N, C-alpha and C positions, 0 to 999 in steps of 0.2 A: 575415449570419445573426445572429439574436438568440440569445444564449447559452442562455437558458432560455425557450423559446417559450411555455410554458404558465403562466407566472407570473401569479398572480392575487392573491397576498398583498400586503399593504401593505409599503412600504419598511421601516418600523420592525420588522415581524415578521421580514423577511428578514435584516436586520442582526442581530437577536437570535439567529437560528439560525446565522448566520455565526460569531458569537462563541461560541455553544454548541458548534458543530461543531469549531471550532478548539481550544477548551478540552479537549474529549473526545479529539480526535486527538492532542493534544500530551502526553498522559500517557505517560511513557517506561517502559512496563511492563518491558522488557528490563533497563533500568538498575536499576529498583527490585528486581526479582527476583534479579538477580545479587548485589546488595548484601545483600538479606535472607537469601540462601542461602549467603553467604560465598564467592562465586565470584570476587570481585575487581571492579575497575573496568573496565567494558567499553571505556573509552577507551584502556586499556593492553593490550587483547587484540585480536589479529587486525587487522581493518580499522578498529577503533575505533567501529564503528557500533552502534546500539542494537537492531537487529532480531534475529529468531530465529536466523538463520544465524550471527551472531557470538556469540550466547549459546551456541550449540552448541559453539563452539570452547573454551568453558570446560570441556568434558567432561561437562556435565550435559544429558542428553537430556530429562529432566523439565523443567528450566528452559526449554529451547528450545521444547518443545511448549507449555508454558504461555504463553510469550511469543507464539508464533504464534497461539494461540487468543485471547489477550487483545488483541493488536493487530488481529486481524480482528474480534473482538467489539466493540471500541470503535467501529469503523466501522458495524457493524450497529446498535448501540444508538443512535448519533447519527441515523442515517437513519430507523429505525423510530419513534423518539420524535418526530421532526419530522413524519413522515407521520401519526401518530396525533393530533397536536395542531394541526398547521398546514397539512397538505396536501403535495402532490407538489412544488410549487415550493420550499417550505422544505426538503423532504427533499433535493432536488438541491443546494441551497445548503449544507446541513449536510454532505453527502457531499464536496463540493469542499473545504470548509474543514477537514473532518476529515483529509483527505489532506494539506493544507497544514500542519496542526498537527503531524502525525506527521513530516513531512519537515523542517519548520522550527519546532521547539518553542522558544518564548521562554525556557523554563526552562533550556534547554541551549545558550543563545546561538545559537539557530537551527541547530544541528548535530544533525539527527535521523537517521531511517532513510531507506530508499529507497522506502517506500510500498507495497510489493507485497502484504503481508498485509492492510493496511488497505484497499487497493484491492479485494481479493477480498471483504472484508466489506461495503463500501459497495455494490458492484455486486450482490452476492447479495441485499442488502436492497432495492435499488431494483427489481430484476427478476431473480428467482432463476434462470430459465433462462439468462440472459446470464452470471450469475456462475458457474454450473456449467460453461458452455461455456468460459469463460476459465480456470477451474481445470483443466479437462480438457486445454486447449491447453498449459498449463504442464507437466502431468504427461507428456504425450506427448513434448514436446521434451526434457524432463529425462531421460526413459527412453532416448531415442534418442541425444542428444548429450552428456548428463551435464554440462551447463554451466548453472548456475542463472541467471546473468545473461541468457543467450540465451533461456532459458525464460520469464523475466519479461518481456522485451521482446516476444517473440512473443505471449505471453498478453495483454498490454495492447493491443498493436496489433490483435489479433484481435477485440477488443471492438467495433471499428468495423464489421467484417464481420458480426459477430453481430447488431448493431443492425439491419442491413439484412435479414438472414435472418429475424429475429423481428419485422420490421416495427415497430421502435421508433425512428422518426426523432426523437422528442422527446429521446432519450438520446444522439444522435450527437455533438452539440456538447460535452456533458459528457464523453463518452468520449474525444473529441479532446483536451480539456483534460487528462484523466488521462494520455493517451498522451504528450503533450508533457512533462508533469511527470516521469513515470517515466523517459522517455528522457533528460531533462536530469539527473536524479539518477544515472543510469547512464552518464554521459558518459565517465568514466574506464574503465568496463568495456567500453564500445563501442570505445574506442581500443585496449584490449588484445585484443578480439575481432578487430579489423581487423589487428592485428599478429600474431595467432596465439599470443598468450601468456596468454590468459585461462585460469586453472586450472579443472579440472573438479571436480564435486561430490565431496567427500571428500578432496581434496588438501589437504595442510597447507602453506600458503604465506603469507608475511607480507603479500603483496599480494592475498590471496584476496578474492574478491568477496563483498559483503554484499548479496544481491539476491533470493534465492529467497523470503525472507520478511522483507524489510527494511521 
């Protein structure tokens, strides 16, 4: 299977958007906001991750909400900018590398978030019904099971089903890549889920997961 079956852009353009997508995705908004608002170093708080869930552990709902919006927003911005200037192929490349940038930012020695908020952003920008469906899947699982990591895993895996439902085979391979990346970033959470020790949303635990908006 060709990863991006609709590619028509030249190689140089795609490389440019890979770099741009990675650069935008790698902006650590959670870390920046925590420092600007005097909330401390996220590396010393909770899971040590840079996403909205860990920012929430500082006690600031405002900072957490801003982190969620900005992490999703950078994904949307990367995709929309690529779509407007270089087409769908470049947008898919930008989406993938925005995810990689968030999860493995060079500025933080490749120790980033878990990609869920950025995932929602890029998928909403690529095809909004798919993005809405994934967000809805997260909300349903979170409401029923109260485990953010499980919600994230179900949401990203469901993207493959929604690609079929919405007849978007051109996005299947990309969503498969997203699923593999998010599952890999949640490997420790998966181990705790299997062991029955994964904390629920709202629990204060040193090993608590950073996944609902990582």
